[in-house]
PDB file of N, CA, C and O in Angstrom:
ATOM      1  N   MET A   1     100.950 169.181 -10.165  1.00  0.00           N
ATOM      2  CA  MET A   1     100.137 168.079 -10.650  1.00  0.00           C
ATOM      3  C   MET A   1      98.996 167.817  -9.664  1.00  0.00           C
ATOM      4  O   MET A   1      99.231 167.625  -8.471  1.00  0.00           O
ATOM      5  N   LYS A   2      97.793 167.810 -10.158  1.00  0.00           N
ATOM      6  CA  LYS A   2      96.627 167.584  -9.325  1.00  0.00           C
ATOM      7  C   LYS A   2      96.425 166.084  -9.103  1.00  0.00           C
ATOM      8  O   LYS A   2      96.498 165.291 -10.041  1.00  0.00           O
ATOM      9  N   ILE A   3      96.168 165.707  -7.832  1.00  0.00           N
ATOM     10  CA  ILE A   3      95.920 164.315  -7.500  1.00  0.00           C
ATOM     11  C   ILE A   3      94.440 164.024  -7.693  1.00  0.00           C
ATOM     12  O   ILE A   3      93.584 164.759  -7.202  1.00  0.00           O
ATOM     13  N   LYS A   4      94.147 162.945  -8.412  1.00  0.00           N
ATOM     14  CA  LYS A   4      92.758 162.556  -8.655  1.00  0.00           C
ATOM     15  C   LYS A   4      92.231 161.785  -7.448  1.00  0.00           C
ATOM     16  O   LYS A   4      92.839 160.809  -7.009  1.00  0.00           O
ATOM     17  N   ASN A   5      91.092 162.233  -6.917  1.00  0.00           N
ATOM     18  CA  ASN A   5      90.451 161.532  -5.810  1.00  0.00           C
ATOM     19  C   ASN A   5      89.742 160.295  -6.343  1.00  0.00           C
ATOM     20  O   ASN A   5      89.092 160.341  -7.387  1.00  0.00           O
ATOM     21  N   GLU A   6      89.873 159.195  -5.619  1.00  0.00           N
ATOM     22  CA  GLU A   6      89.150 157.981  -5.969  1.00  0.00           C
ATOM     23  C   GLU A   6      88.160 157.690  -4.851  1.00  0.00           C
ATOM     24  O   GLU A   6      88.536 157.620  -3.681  1.00  0.00           O
ATOM     25  N   PHE A   7      86.909 157.524  -5.213  1.00  0.00           N
ATOM     26  CA  PHE A   7      85.857 157.288  -4.244  1.00  0.00           C
ATOM     27  C   PHE A   7      85.409 155.836  -4.321  1.00  0.00           C
ATOM     28  O   PHE A   7      85.515 155.199  -5.369  1.00  0.00           O
ATOM     29  N   PRO A   8      84.908 155.317  -3.204  1.00  0.00           N
ATOM     30  CA  PRO A   8      84.348 153.964  -3.229  1.00  0.00           C
ATOM     31  C   PRO A   8      83.147 153.906  -4.164  1.00  0.00           C
ATOM     32  O   PRO A   8      82.572 154.934  -4.520  1.00  0.00           O
ATOM     33  N   SER A   9      82.781 152.707  -4.552  1.00  0.00           N
ATOM     34  CA  SER A   9      81.627 152.509  -5.426  1.00  0.00           C
ATOM     35  C   SER A   9      80.397 153.195  -4.838  1.00  0.00           C
ATOM     36  O   SER A   9      80.083 153.014  -3.661  1.00  0.00           O
ATOM     37  N   GLY A  10      79.712 153.972  -5.646  1.00  0.00           N
ATOM     38  CA  GLY A  10      78.510 154.654  -5.209  1.00  0.00           C
ATOM     39  C   GLY A  10      78.748 156.012  -4.565  1.00  0.00           C
ATOM     40  O   GLY A  10      77.792 156.707  -4.221  1.00  0.00           O
ATOM     41  N   TRP A  11      79.997 156.398  -4.398  1.00  0.00           N
ATOM     42  CA  TRP A  11      80.339 157.679  -3.780  1.00  0.00           C
ATOM     43  C   TRP A  11      80.898 158.622  -4.833  1.00  0.00           C
ATOM     44  O   TRP A  11      81.520 158.193  -5.806  1.00  0.00           O
ATOM     45  N   ASP A  12      80.668 159.912  -4.624  1.00  0.00           N
ATOM     46  CA  ASP A  12      81.258 160.945  -5.469  1.00  0.00           C
ATOM     47  C   ASP A  12      81.527 162.168  -4.594  1.00  0.00           C
ATOM     48  O   ASP A  12      81.233 162.154  -3.398  1.00  0.00           O
ATOM     49  N   GLU A  13      82.074 163.207  -5.177  1.00  0.00           N
ATOM     50  CA  GLU A  13      82.414 164.422  -4.417  1.00  0.00           C
ATOM     51  C   GLU A  13      81.200 164.997  -3.703  1.00  0.00           C
ATOM     52  O   GLU A  13      81.303 165.435  -2.558  1.00  0.00           O
ATOM     53  N   LYS A  14      80.049 165.000  -4.372  1.00  0.00           N
ATOM     54  CA  LYS A  14      78.829 165.562  -3.787  1.00  0.00           C
ATOM     55  C   LYS A  14      78.430 164.784  -2.529  1.00  0.00           C
ATOM     56  O   LYS A  14      78.070 165.385  -1.517  1.00  0.00           O
ATOM     57  N   ARG A  15      78.492 163.478  -2.587  1.00  0.00           N
ATOM     58  CA  ARG A  15      78.115 162.656  -1.429  1.00  0.00           C
ATOM     59  C   ARG A  15      79.094 162.870  -0.271  1.00  0.00           C
ATOM     60  O   ARG A  15      78.673 162.967   0.882  1.00  0.00           O
ATOM     61  N   VAL A  16      80.376 162.942  -0.564  1.00  0.00           N
ATOM     62  CA  VAL A  16      81.386 163.177   0.466  1.00  0.00           C
ATOM     63  C   VAL A  16      81.138 164.523   1.139  1.00  0.00           C
ATOM     64  O   VAL A  16      81.160 164.616   2.366  1.00  0.00           O
ATOM     65  N   GLN A  17      80.904 165.557   0.351  1.00  0.00           N
ATOM     66  CA  GLN A  17      80.652 166.887   0.906  1.00  0.00           C
ATOM     67  C   GLN A  17      79.385 166.904   1.752  1.00  0.00           C
ATOM     68  O   GLN A  17      79.317 167.615   2.755  1.00  0.00           O
ATOM     69  N   SER A  18      78.381 166.125   1.354  1.00  0.00           N
ATOM     70  CA  SER A  18      77.140 166.033   2.112  1.00  0.00           C
ATOM     71  C   SER A  18      77.395 165.422   3.492  1.00  0.00           C
ATOM     72  O   SER A  18      76.859 165.900   4.492  1.00  0.00           O
ATOM     73  N   VAL A  19      78.207 164.374   3.546  1.00  0.00           N
ATOM     74  CA  VAL A  19      78.525 163.736   4.831  1.00  0.00           C
ATOM     75  C   VAL A  19      79.327 164.695   5.712  1.00  0.00           C
ATOM     76  O   VAL A  19      79.062 164.815   6.908  1.00  0.00           O
ATOM     77  N   ILE A  20      80.292 165.365   5.125  1.00  0.00           N
ATOM     78  CA  ILE A  20      81.093 166.338   5.872  1.00  0.00           C
ATOM     79  C   ILE A  20      80.192 167.426   6.452  1.00  0.00           C
ATOM     80  O   ILE A  20      80.318 167.778   7.625  1.00  0.00           O
ATOM     81  N   ALA A  21      79.290 167.953   5.639  1.00  0.00           N
ATOM     82  CA  ALA A  21      78.386 169.008   6.099  1.00  0.00           C
ATOM     83  C   ALA A  21      77.494 168.505   7.233  1.00  0.00           C
ATOM     84  O   ALA A  21      77.251 169.225   8.201  1.00  0.00           O
ATOM     85  N   TYR A  22      77.011 167.278   7.111  1.00  0.00           N
ATOM     86  CA  TYR A  22      76.145 166.702   8.141  1.00  0.00           C
ATOM     87  C   TYR A  22      76.852 166.698   9.491  1.00  0.00           C
ATOM     88  O   TYR A  22      76.288 167.140  10.492  1.00  0.00           O
ATOM     89  N   TYR A  23      78.087 166.198   9.521  1.00  0.00           N
ATOM     90  CA  TYR A  23      78.800 166.110  10.794  1.00  0.00           C
ATOM     91  C   TYR A  23      79.326 167.464  11.267  1.00  0.00           C
ATOM     92  O   TYR A  23      79.425 167.690  12.473  1.00  0.00           O
ATOM     93  N   ASP A  24      79.663 168.363  10.354  1.00  0.00           N
ATOM     94  CA  ASP A  24      80.086 169.703  10.749  1.00  0.00           C
ATOM     95  C   ASP A  24      78.958 170.482  11.429  1.00  0.00           C
ATOM     96  O   ASP A  24      79.211 171.284  12.328  1.00  0.00           O
ATOM     97  N   GLN A  25      77.724 170.248  11.004  1.00  0.00           N
ATOM     98  CA  GLN A  25      76.573 170.984  11.531  1.00  0.00           C
ATOM     99  C   GLN A  25      75.939 170.306  12.746  1.00  0.00           C
ATOM    100  O   GLN A  25      75.055 170.876  13.386  1.00  0.00           O
ATOM    101  N   GLN A  26      76.387 169.105  13.061  1.00  0.00           N
ATOM    102  CA  GLN A  26      75.801 168.338  14.163  1.00  0.00           C
ATOM    103  C   GLN A  26      76.259 168.895  15.514  1.00  0.00           C
ATOM    104  O   GLN A  26      77.444 169.162  15.714  1.00  0.00           O
ATOM    105  N   THR A  27      75.316 169.066  16.430  1.00  0.00           N
ATOM    106  CA  THR A  27      75.675 169.513  17.770  1.00  0.00           C
ATOM    107  C   THR A  27      76.262 168.339  18.558  1.00  0.00           C
ATOM    108  O   THR A  27      76.136 167.181  18.160  1.00  0.00           O
ATOM    109  N   GLU A  28      76.900 168.661  19.675  1.00  0.00           N
ATOM    110  CA  GLU A  28      77.463 167.604  20.517  1.00  0.00           C
ATOM    111  C   GLU A  28      76.356 166.683  21.038  1.00  0.00           C
ATOM    112  O   GLU A  28      76.530 165.465  21.084  1.00  0.00           O
ATOM    113  N   ASP A  29      75.226 167.262  21.429  1.00  0.00           N
ATOM    114  CA  ASP A  29      74.104 166.454  21.915  1.00  0.00           C
ATOM    115  C   ASP A  29      73.573 165.526  20.822  1.00  0.00           C
ATOM    116  O   ASP A  29      73.252 164.368  21.089  1.00  0.00           O
ATOM    117  N   GLU A  30      73.482 166.030  19.607  1.00  0.00           N
ATOM    118  CA  GLU A  30      73.027 165.197  18.493  1.00  0.00           C
ATOM    119  C   GLU A  30      74.010 164.060  18.220  1.00  0.00           C
ATOM    120  O   GLU A  30      73.601 162.937  17.928  1.00  0.00           O
ATOM    121  N   ALA A  31      75.299 164.355  18.316  1.00  0.00           N
ATOM    122  CA  ALA A  31      76.320 163.324  18.096  1.00  0.00           C
ATOM    123  C   ALA A  31      76.228 162.228  19.155  1.00  0.00           C
ATOM    124  O   ALA A  31      76.326 161.041  18.842  1.00  0.00           O
ATOM    125  N   VAL A  32      76.041 162.633  20.399  1.00  0.00           N
ATOM    126  CA  VAL A  32      75.905 161.659  21.488  1.00  0.00           C
ATOM    127  C   VAL A  32      74.656 160.808  21.276  1.00  0.00           C
ATOM    128  O   VAL A  32      74.706 159.589  21.436  1.00  0.00           O
ATOM    129  N   ALA A  33      73.543 161.433  20.921  1.00  0.00           N
ATOM    130  CA  ALA A  33      72.300 160.700  20.686  1.00  0.00           C
ATOM    131  C   ALA A  33      72.461 159.707  19.535  1.00  0.00           C
ATOM    132  O   ALA A  33      71.966 158.582  19.608  1.00  0.00           O
ATOM    133  N   GLU A  34      73.148 160.120  18.480  1.00  0.00           N
ATOM    134  CA  GLU A  34      73.370 159.233  17.342  1.00  0.00           C
ATOM    135  C   GLU A  34      74.233 158.040  17.748  1.00  0.00           C
ATOM    136  O   GLU A  34      73.950 156.909  17.351  1.00  0.00           O
ATOM    137  N   ALA A  35      75.274 158.280  18.528  1.00  0.00           N
ATOM    138  CA  ALA A  35      76.152 157.198  18.993  1.00  0.00           C
ATOM    139  C   ALA A  35      75.388 156.243  19.912  1.00  0.00           C
ATOM    140  O   ALA A  35      75.535 155.026  19.802  1.00  0.00           O
ATOM    141  N   GLU A  36      74.582 156.787  20.807  1.00  0.00           N
ATOM    142  CA  GLU A  36      73.805 155.936  21.713  1.00  0.00           C
ATOM    143  C   GLU A  36      72.794 155.091  20.951  1.00  0.00           C
ATOM    144  O   GLU A  36      72.574 153.926  21.283  1.00  0.00           O
ATOM    145  N   GLU A  37      72.185 155.676  19.935  1.00  0.00           N
ATOM    146  CA  GLU A  37      71.232 154.931  19.104  1.00  0.00           C
ATOM    147  C   GLU A  37      71.936 153.790  18.378  1.00  0.00           C
ATOM    148  O   GLU A  37      71.402 152.685  18.285  1.00  0.00           O
ATOM    149  N   ALA A  38      73.126 154.058  17.868  1.00  0.00           N
ATOM    150  CA  ALA A  38      73.888 153.017  17.168  1.00  0.00           C
ATOM    151  C   ALA A  38      74.216 151.856  18.099  1.00  0.00           C
ATOM    152  O   ALA A  38      74.223 150.701  17.673  1.00  0.00           O
ATOM    153  N   LEU A  39      74.486 152.155  19.362  1.00  0.00           N
ATOM    154  CA  LEU A  39      74.807 151.109  20.327  1.00  0.00           C
ATOM    155  C   LEU A  39      73.601 150.225  20.647  1.00  0.00           C
ATOM    156  O   LEU A  39      73.759 149.100  21.121  1.00  0.00           O
ATOM    157  N   GLN A  40      72.401 150.735  20.386  1.00  0.00           N
ATOM    158  CA  GLN A  40      71.174 149.971  20.643  1.00  0.00           C
ATOM    159  C   GLN A  40      70.826 149.039  19.481  1.00  0.00           C
ATOM    160  O   GLN A  40      69.923 148.211  19.601  1.00  0.00           O
ATOM    161  N   ASN A  41      71.530 149.169  18.370  1.00  0.00           N
ATOM    162  CA  ASN A  41      71.286 148.356  17.181  1.00  0.00           C
ATOM    163  C   ASN A  41      71.601 146.899  17.499  1.00  0.00           C
ATOM    164  O   ASN A  41      72.752 146.559  17.773  1.00  0.00           O
ATOM    165  N   GLU A  42      70.596 146.047  17.466  1.00  0.00           N
ATOM    166  CA  GLU A  42      70.784 144.644  17.821  1.00  0.00           C
ATOM    167  C   GLU A  42      71.264 143.792  16.657  1.00  0.00           C
ATOM    168  O   GLU A  42      71.473 142.591  16.829  1.00  0.00           O
ATOM    169  N   SER A  43      71.443 144.372  15.485  1.00  0.00           N
ATOM    170  CA  SER A  43      71.912 143.595  14.340  1.00  0.00           C
ATOM    171  C   SER A  43      73.420 143.701  14.150  1.00  0.00           C
ATOM    172  O   SER A  43      73.972 143.128  13.210  1.00  0.00           O
ATOM    173  N   SER A  44      74.088 144.432  15.040  1.00  0.00           N
ATOM    174  CA  SER A  44      75.541 144.554  14.948  1.00  0.00           C
ATOM    175  C   SER A  44      76.136 144.671  16.344  1.00  0.00           C
ATOM    176  O   SER A  44      75.422 144.828  17.334  1.00  0.00           O
ATOM    177  N   VAL A  45      77.468 144.589  16.398  1.00  0.00           N
ATOM    178  CA  VAL A  45      78.166 144.643  17.672  1.00  0.00           C
ATOM    179  C   VAL A  45      79.468 145.416  17.484  1.00  0.00           C
ATOM    180  O   VAL A  45      80.071 145.377  16.411  1.00  0.00           O
ATOM    181  N   LEU A  46      79.893 146.110  18.520  1.00  0.00           N
ATOM    182  CA  LEU A  46      81.176 146.798  18.493  1.00  0.00           C
ATOM    183  C   LEU A  46      82.231 145.877  19.088  1.00  0.00           C
ATOM    184  O   LEU A  46      82.024 145.301  20.156  1.00  0.00           O
ATOM    185  N   ILE A  47      83.362 145.735  18.402  1.00  0.00           N
ATOM    186  CA  ILE A  47      84.453 144.918  18.920  1.00  0.00           C
ATOM    187  C   ILE A  47      85.771 145.649  18.722  1.00  0.00           C
ATOM    188  O   ILE A  47      85.894 146.511  17.852  1.00  0.00           O
ATOM    189  N   GLU A  48      86.746 145.297  19.534  1.00  0.00           N
ATOM    190  CA  GLU A  48      88.088 145.843  19.379  1.00  0.00           C
ATOM    191  C   GLU A  48      88.885 144.887  18.499  1.00  0.00           C
ATOM    192  O   GLU A  48      88.922 143.680  18.740  1.00  0.00           O
ATOM    193  N   VAL A  49      89.524 145.454  17.467  1.00  0.00           N
ATOM    194  CA  VAL A  49      90.287 144.659  16.513  1.00  0.00           C
ATOM    195  C   VAL A  49      91.693 145.234  16.418  1.00  0.00           C
ATOM    196  O   VAL A  49      91.855 146.447  16.283  1.00  0.00           O
ATOM    197  N   PRO A  50      92.717 144.379  16.487  1.00  0.00           N
ATOM    198  CA  PRO A  50      94.083 144.892  16.314  1.00  0.00           C
ATOM    199  C   PRO A  50      94.212 145.595  14.954  1.00  0.00           C
ATOM    200  O   PRO A  50      93.666 145.128  13.955  1.00  0.00           O
ATOM    201  N   MET A  51      94.926 146.704  14.926  1.00  0.00           N
ATOM    202  CA  MET A  51      95.050 147.517  13.712  1.00  0.00           C
ATOM    203  C   MET A  51      95.489 146.699  12.500  1.00  0.00           C
ATOM    204  O   MET A  51      95.014 146.938  11.390  1.00  0.00           O
ATOM    205  N   GLU A  52      96.380 145.745  12.699  1.00  0.00           N
ATOM    206  CA  GLU A  52      96.882 144.984  11.554  1.00  0.00           C
ATOM    207  C   GLU A  52      95.812 144.072  10.947  1.00  0.00           C
ATOM    208  O   GLU A  52      95.979 143.588   9.828  1.00  0.00           O
ATOM    209  N   LEU A  53      94.720 143.835  11.671  1.00  0.00           N
ATOM    210  CA  LEU A  53      93.630 143.013  11.139  1.00  0.00           C
ATOM    211  C   LEU A  53      92.512 143.823  10.493  1.00  0.00           C
ATOM    212  O   LEU A  53      91.627 143.248   9.859  1.00  0.00           O
ATOM    213  N   VAL A  54      92.533 145.129  10.640  1.00  0.00           N
ATOM    214  CA  VAL A  54      91.462 145.970  10.112  1.00  0.00           C
ATOM    215  C   VAL A  54      91.236 145.777   8.610  1.00  0.00           C
ATOM    216  O   VAL A  54      90.084 145.650   8.195  1.00  0.00           O
ATOM    217  N   PRO A  55      92.285 145.748   7.775  1.00  0.00           N
ATOM    218  CA  PRO A  55      92.022 145.533   6.341  1.00  0.00           C
ATOM    219  C   PRO A  55      91.303 144.211   6.056  1.00  0.00           C
ATOM    220  O   PRO A  55      90.425 144.163   5.195  1.00  0.00           O
ATOM    221  N   ALA A  56      91.658 143.155   6.756  1.00  0.00           N
ATOM    222  CA  ALA A  56      91.002 141.864   6.546  1.00  0.00           C
ATOM    223  C   ALA A  56      89.546 141.909   7.007  1.00  0.00           C
ATOM    224  O   ALA A  56      88.668 141.347   6.352  1.00  0.00           O
ATOM    225  N   VAL A  57      89.293 142.572   8.123  1.00  0.00           N
ATOM    226  CA  VAL A  57      87.926 142.694   8.629  1.00  0.00           C
ATOM    227  C   VAL A  57      87.083 143.516   7.658  1.00  0.00           C
ATOM    228  O   VAL A  57      85.939 143.160   7.373  1.00  0.00           O
ATOM    229  N   ARG A  58      87.636 144.597   7.158  1.00  0.00           N
ATOM    230  CA  ARG A  58      86.901 145.420   6.178  1.00  0.00           C
ATOM    231  C   ARG A  58      86.567 144.613   4.925  1.00  0.00           C
ATOM    232  O   ARG A  58      85.472 144.733   4.375  1.00  0.00           O
ATOM    233  N   GLU A  59      87.510 143.799   4.482  1.00  0.00           N
ATOM    234  CA  GLU A  59      87.274 142.968   3.299  1.00  0.00           C
ATOM    235  C   GLU A  59      86.146 141.968   3.555  1.00  0.00           C
ATOM    236  O   GLU A  59      85.290 141.760   2.695  1.00  0.00           O
ATOM    237  N   LEU A  60      86.146 141.357   4.727  1.00  0.00           N
ATOM    238  CA  LEU A  60      85.073 140.422   5.075  1.00  0.00           C
ATOM    239  C   LEU A  60      83.720 141.128   5.121  1.00  0.00           C
ATOM    240  O   LEU A  60      82.721 140.591   4.641  1.00  0.00           O
ATOM    241  N   ILE A  61      83.687 142.310   5.688  1.00  0.00           N
ATOM    242  CA  ILE A  61      82.434 143.072   5.756  1.00  0.00           C
ATOM    243  C   ILE A  61      81.954 143.433   4.355  1.00  0.00           C
ATOM    244  O   ILE A  61      80.763 143.330   4.062  1.00  0.00           O
ATOM    245  N   ALA A  62      82.868 143.853   3.491  1.00  0.00           N
ATOM    246  CA  ALA A  62      82.496 144.206   2.113  1.00  0.00           C
ATOM    247  C   ALA A  62      81.936 142.992   1.374  1.00  0.00           C
ATOM    248  O   ALA A  62      80.940 143.106   0.659  1.00  0.00           O
ATOM    249  N   LYS A  63      82.566 141.837   1.542  1.00  0.00           N
ATOM    250  CA  LYS A  63      82.072 140.615   0.896  1.00  0.00           C
ATOM    251  C   LYS A  63      80.686 140.252   1.426  1.00  0.00           C
ATOM    252  O   LYS A  63      79.799 139.878   0.660  1.00  0.00           O
ATOM    253  N   HIS A  64      80.510 140.363   2.727  1.00  0.00           N
ATOM    254  CA  HIS A  64      79.212 140.056   3.339  1.00  0.00           C
ATOM    255  C   HIS A  64      78.136 141.005   2.805  1.00  0.00           C
ATOM    256  O   HIS A  64      77.035 140.580   2.457  1.00  0.00           O
ATOM    257  N   THR A  65      78.469 142.280   2.747  1.00  0.00           N
ATOM    258  CA  THR A  65      77.513 143.283   2.265  1.00  0.00           C
ATOM    259  C   THR A  65      77.146 143.018   0.808  1.00  0.00           C
ATOM    260  O   THR A  65      75.971 143.064   0.442  1.00  0.00           O
ATOM    261  N   ALA A  66      78.153 142.740  -0.023  1.00  0.00           N
ATOM    262  CA  ALA A  66      77.889 142.489  -1.442  1.00  0.00           C
ATOM    263  C   ALA A  66      77.026 141.238  -1.632  1.00  0.00           C
ATOM    264  O   ALA A  66      76.156 141.197  -2.502  1.00  0.00           O
ATOM    265  N   LYS A  67      77.276 140.235  -0.815  1.00  0.00           N
ATOM    266  CA  LYS A  67      76.518 138.980  -0.920  1.00  0.00           C
ATOM    267  C   LYS A  67      75.069 139.160  -0.472  1.00  0.00           C
ATOM    268  O   LYS A  67      74.150 138.639  -1.105  1.00  0.00           O
ATOM    269  N   ASN A  68      74.870 139.894   0.614  1.00  0.00           N
ATOM    270  CA  ASN A  68      73.541 140.026   1.211  1.00  0.00           C
ATOM    271  C   ASN A  68      72.757 141.247   0.767  1.00  0.00           C
ATOM    272  O   ASN A  68      71.536 141.300   0.919  1.00  0.00           O
ATOM    273  N   HIS A  69      73.464 142.233   0.213  1.00  0.00           N
ATOM    274  CA  HIS A  69      72.824 143.475  -0.229  1.00  0.00           C
ATOM    275  C   HIS A  69      73.456 143.923  -1.541  1.00  0.00           C
ATOM    276  O   HIS A  69      74.146 144.942  -1.566  1.00  0.00           O
ATOM    277  N   PRO A  70      73.242 143.193  -2.628  1.00  0.00           N
ATOM    278  CA  PRO A  70      73.913 143.548  -3.896  1.00  0.00           C
ATOM    279  C   PRO A  70      73.655 144.968  -4.359  1.00  0.00           C
ATOM    280  O   PRO A  70      74.497 145.552  -5.040  1.00  0.00           O
ATOM    281  N   GLN A  71      72.508 145.538  -4.005  1.00  0.00           N
ATOM    282  CA  GLN A  71      72.188 146.912  -4.413  1.00  0.00           C
ATOM    283  C   GLN A  71      73.106 147.914  -3.745  1.00  0.00           C
ATOM    284  O   GLN A  71      73.272 149.015  -4.269  1.00  0.00           O
ATOM    285  N   ALA A  72      73.720 147.582  -2.597  1.00  0.00           N
ATOM    286  CA  ALA A  72      74.630 148.499  -1.900  1.00  0.00           C
ATOM    287  C   ALA A  72      75.844 148.810  -2.751  1.00  0.00           C
ATOM    288  O   ALA A  72      76.385 149.914  -2.674  1.00  0.00           O
ATOM    289  N   GLU A  73      76.280 147.863  -3.557  1.00  0.00           N
ATOM    290  CA  GLU A  73      77.430 148.073  -4.430  1.00  0.00           C
ATOM    291  C   GLU A  73      77.121 149.084  -5.530  1.00  0.00           C
ATOM    292  O   GLU A  73      78.032 149.691  -6.094  1.00  0.00           O
ATOM    293  N   GLN A  74      75.841 149.262  -5.834  1.00  0.00           N
ATOM    294  CA  GLN A  74      75.452 150.188  -6.890  1.00  0.00           C
ATOM    295  C   GLN A  74      75.124 151.562  -6.336  1.00  0.00           C
ATOM    296  O   GLN A  74      74.646 152.432  -7.065  1.00  0.00           O
ATOM    297  N   GLY A  75      75.380 151.763  -5.045  1.00  0.00           N
ATOM    298  CA  GLY A  75      75.117 153.070  -4.437  1.00  0.00           C
ATOM    299  C   GLY A  75      73.661 153.301  -4.134  1.00  0.00           C
ATOM    300  O   GLY A  75      73.238 154.442  -3.955  1.00  0.00           O
ATOM    301  N   ALA A  76      72.877 152.226  -4.073  1.00  0.00           N
ATOM    302  CA  ALA A  76      71.436 152.361  -3.788  1.00  0.00           C
ATOM    303  C   ALA A  76      71.189 152.607  -2.331  1.00  0.00           C
ATOM    304  O   ALA A  76      70.039 152.744  -1.914  1.00  0.00           O
TER     305      ALA A  76
END
């Protein structure tokens, strides 16, 4: 029996494969540069969250995103 993959809103097999290919082809230097650039982003912050709180944090982020960026839910 084949298991059906379920993707988040706006995602499909093609998009998933594109992300996989992007990171598979990325050099170590490119990965480091991308991570360093992300750390310079002043509109967000990295925090440590206990594993048991991750689902609640993800839900809050999704609600915030949907409220402030409704087009994100449509895969725009």
